[in-house]
N, C-alpha and C positions, 0 to 999 in steps of 0.2 A: 687881578689875574683872571683870565678867561677860562672859567671852569669847563665850558663846553669843549674848548680846544684841549684842555688837560684830559678830559674824559676820552676824547677822540684819540689822543696819543696813547693813553693807558690801555685802551681796549681796541687799538688799531687792528690787532689780529682777529678779534671777534667780528668787527665790521667787515674786514676783508673776507671772512668766511661766508658772509651774507651776500656777497656780490657774485657775479657770474664767474669770475676767476676763482672765487672760493668754492663754487660748485665743482669746478674742474679739479680743484685741489682735493675736495672730498672724494671724488672718484679715484684719484691717485692713491689716497689713503686706503681705500677699499682694495685696490689692486695690490698695494703693499701688504695689506692684511692677509690676502689670499696667498701670497708668496710665503709669508712667515708661517701661515697655517700649514701649508704643504710641507714646509721644513720641519715643523715641530710635531704636528699631528700625524702626518703620513710618512715622515722620515725620508722625504724625497730630496736627496742631495742637500742636507741642511747646512753644510759648511759653505754653500754658495747662495742658496735661496734666502736664508735668513739675513746675511749681510746685504744682499741686493734689496730685499724688502725694507730693511731699516734705512738703507741709503736713500731709497725712494721717499720715505717719510721725511728725512732731513732735507732733501732737495726741494720739497714742495711746501715747507713751512712758510707761513706768511712773511713777506718782506718787512723789514723795519728800517725806516729812514734814519740815517746817521750811524747805523751799525753794520759791520760787514756780515753778509749772509754766508752760508756754507758754500754757495755757488758763486759768490762774487769774485772779483779778480784776486782778492787775497783770501777767499774762503778756502777751507782745508780740502774740500772735495775737488775744487778746481785745481788746487796745488797737486793733489794726488793724481788727477787726470793728466795734467801736463807732465808730471814726473814719471808716470808709470805706463800710461796707455798711449799718449800722444807720441812718445818716443819708443813705443813697443817693448819697454823694459819688462813689464809684468808678464806678458805671454812668454818671453824668453826664460824668465826665472821659473815660471810654472813648469815649463818643459824640462828644465834641469831637474826639478823635483820629480816629475813623472818618469823621466828616464832612469832615475835612481831607484824607482819602484818596480820597473819592468824586468822580467826575466825572459830573455829572447830564446831560451832553450827549446821550448815547444815549436817555435817557428823554424829554428835551425834544424831540428830533427825531421820536420816535414815541410820543406820549403814550398811545396805546392800550395799551401794555404795562403801564400802571399797574394795569389790571384784573387782570393776572396776580398782582401783589402782593396784591390783595384776594382773588382766588380761592384762592391758596395758603394762606390763613389758615383755610380751611374746617375743617381738623383741630383747630384750637384750640377751636372751639365744639362740635364733635362730641365731642371728648375731655372737655370740661367737663361735658357732659350724661352721658356714660358714667361719669365719675368720681363724679358725684352718686349714681349707682345702685350702683356697686361698693364705694366706700370704706366705707359704713355696714355692709357685710357682714363686714368684717374682725374687729370685736369678737366677733361670734358664731362665726366660724370659729376664733378663737384666744381662747377665754374666759378663759384663765389669764394672758393678757398684759395687765398693767395699763397699759402704755404706749399701748394702743389705746383706752383708755377715752374719750379726748378725741374719738374719731370717732363717739361716740354723740351728740355735740353737732352739730346740723344746721348751725349757723353756722360751726363749725370745718370741717366737711366742705365747705361751699360755698367758704370761703376757700382751702382746700387744693386743691380742684378747679380753681379759677381759675388757680392757679400751675402746676398740672400741665398744663393745657391750653396755656399759653404756651410750654411746652417744645417743642411741635411746630413753632414758628416757627424753631427753631435759632438763637435770639437770646438769648445768655446775659445781657447787661445788662438787657434788658427782663424776663426771667424773674426775676432777682434783685430788680428794682424792684417787681414785683407781689408776690413772696413777702415782701419786707420791708415793703411797705405794709400787708399783712395780719398782720404780726408772726408769721411762721411760722419763728421761729429754730430750733425743734426739728427742723424738716424741711428746713432750708436745705442740709444736706449732700447728701442724695439728689437734691433738686431741682436744685441747681447742678451736681452731677456729671452728672446726666442731660442737662441743657441743653448743657453744654460738651462732653460726650463724644459726643453725637449730632451736634453741630456739627462735631466733628473727624472723625466717621465718615461724613460726607456722601459721600465717594468709594466707600464700601462699601454704604451703604443706598440711595442714590438710583438708581444704574444698574439693579438688578434690578426695582425698582418701575416704572421707566420702560419697560423692555423688556416687562414683562407687559402694559402698557397701550397699547403702540404696535406698529405693524408696521415692518419694515425700510424699506419705501417711505416711511412717514411720517417716520422718522428721517433720511431722505435729502433731505427737502424743503429747497430752497434759498430764501433770503430776501434781498431787496435791502437795501442799506444805503448811505446817503449819507455820504461821508467828511468833508464840511465840518463845522466845529464851530459851535455856537450862538454868537450875538453875546455880547460881554462884558456888555452891559446885561441881557440875559436871564438870564445865569448869576448876576449879582449880585442881581437882583430875585427870582429863584426862592426862595432860602432865606428871604428876608424875608417873602414872601407866604405860603409854606407855614407858617411859624411863626405868623403872624397867624391864618390860616384854621384850622389845627389847634388853636391855643389857644382859639379861639372855639367851634368845633364839639365838640372833645373836650378840655376843659381839663385832665384828668388826664394827658394825653399831653404837655403843654407842657414839663415839665422835660427829657424825653428828646428830643422833637422839636426843642426850642429849642437844646439843646446840640449836636445833630447838625447843625442848620442853621447855628449859629454857627461850628462848625468848617469847614463848607463855605464860608461867607462869607469867612473868613480866607483860604481857598485861592483863591477866585475874585476877590477885590477887586483883586489885583495890586499892593498897596502894603504887604503884610505877609508877604512871602515868607519872611522869617526865622522869624516866628511859625508860619507854615504848616508849615515843615519841622520846627520844634520839636514841634508837635502830632503830626505824622505819625511822628516818630522818638522823641525823648526822652520826651515825655509818654506816648505809646502804650506804649513799652517799660517805663517805670517803673510805670505803673498796672497793666499786665498782670502784672508780677512780684508786686506786693503783693496784687493781686486774687486771683491764682491760689493763692498760699500761704495767704491768708486763707480762701478757699473750702475748701481742703484741711483747714484747722483746724476746720471745722465737722463733719468726718467722724469724730466720736467713736464708738467701738464701741457704747456703750450706746444711742445714738440711731440709729446707721446700720444696725446688724444687727437689723433689725426687719421683720416682714411688710409694713409700710407702704412700706419702701424698695423691695421687689420690685414692689409695686403701682405705685409712682411710676415706676420704670424701665420697666415694661411699658406703662403708659398713655402715658408720654412717647414711647416708640417708636411706639405706635399713632398718636399725634398727628402725629409726624414723617412717617410713611408716608402718612397721610391728607392732610397739607398738600401733599406732593409729588404725590399722586394728584389732588388738587383742581385744582392748576395744569395738569396734563397734560390732564385731562378737559375743563377749561374751554377750553383751546386747541382741542381736537378739536371741541367744540361750536361755537366760532366759525367753524371751517373749513366747517361746513355752510352758512354764509351768505356766505363770502368767495370771490372769484375767485382772488386771490393768497393761497395757503394759508400758514398759519403752521406752522412746525416744532413739533409738540406738546411736544418736549423743552424748548423755551423756557419753557413754562408752569411746568415743574418748578423753574426758577430763581427763581420768585416767592417762595421762602422767604427768610429773612433772613441766611443764612450767606454773607455777602459777604466776599471775592469767590470763595470756594471753589466754591459751587454753579455759578456761571456758567462757571468753568473746567472743571468736571466735564462740564457739558452740551456745551461746545465740543469737548472731547476725544472725547466719544461721537460727535458729528457727524463729526469727522475720521476716526474709526475706521471708520465706515460708508462715508464718501466723503472721501478725502484732500484734495479740492478744495472742500469745503463748509465755509465759515467763518461761524459764527453767534455768535461770541464777543460782538460788540457788542450784538446783540439779547438775548442771555442776560444780559449785564451790565445792560441796561436793565430787564429783568424783575427782576433781583437787587436793584438799588437801589430798585425799587418795593416789593419784599418787605421791605427794611429799613424803609421808611416804614410799610408796611402792618402790620408786626408791632408797631411802637410805637403806632400808632393803635388796633390791636386790643387791646393791653395796656391802654391808657387806657380803652377802651370796657368791657373786662371789669371793671376796677376800679370804674368808674362804675355799671355795672349791678348788680354784686354788692353794692356799698355801698348802693344803693337798695333792693335786696331784703332786706338786713339791717336796713334802717331807719336807716342811719347818716346 
């Protein structure tokens, strides 16, 4: 028996960690640790960041010859990816659950806030254009990196730019939907991590941006709100009408809009309370677990530790900041023509991070004035942003497909 070969087999993982690939793996373990720490210590979207972090650890464990890895053809993370992300099932199921959680009454009582959901998508298109300019520069900046060769293809750049732009909406499922539609599997790791991390970091990113763009007097503006709820008929017709209109105007948004509105119809119809609670709890929890760990499984060192990842994270942050700024500036613009002023912070809630953004805005208002309650107005803008990001994603897919001649 060759004892040296036996030792090499027994401790293959240890020897692997001592190689260059092992060094990359160690870096990924550190990144995974940061995500898990943010989830546990800081309580930043723990239901997503913790599974993502643990999935990252699983995806980067040393390979073992003769045994199926978690990412191999028969590995369970690969199976989950093919079964839930490659065919867009997980984003659709997530939106059914989200729809069952949303109360559209605030939006229906003040339909004007829907414009905040549109204005807060400005960063998506600004970042799309900026990405078209910056991504082709990477192959020239890193000429020895063969992984960047695909960015010399203008079609690939346009597809990747579209997915990066959607990150700014802080809408993970829509980001995955766009990235998967354009078959960006090699970039799924950094795209999904950026989308969900920035969504989790809403309490960190949004307040500084808002404070730079507003005065204390603006942040203290009070807004009236009527407590009565919309009629049941209105709440039932709304998801049906939105699905039909969105499906006609932006057909590519139909799967996500339809699933969101279906979940909301289950909530509002009044005869499916058991299904509504299942969608809000069991379905949401189950899909979130498998979605998070599957996303983490895409964070393989060879594909994640790349200059493109840094560019995606930076451009995603740019998109998020500009989406927030777009909503605030649009509210300030409207105030030039209104007698009853809008608190500009409400415009920042027009991003899709529901309900975190609306809560952050409400807390900021209470910090400035403990008797100023703008939660319902912020919620109205927030649910508008949920719809706006889906429609924007559908528009981006449609426009890019047309430009590519597809």
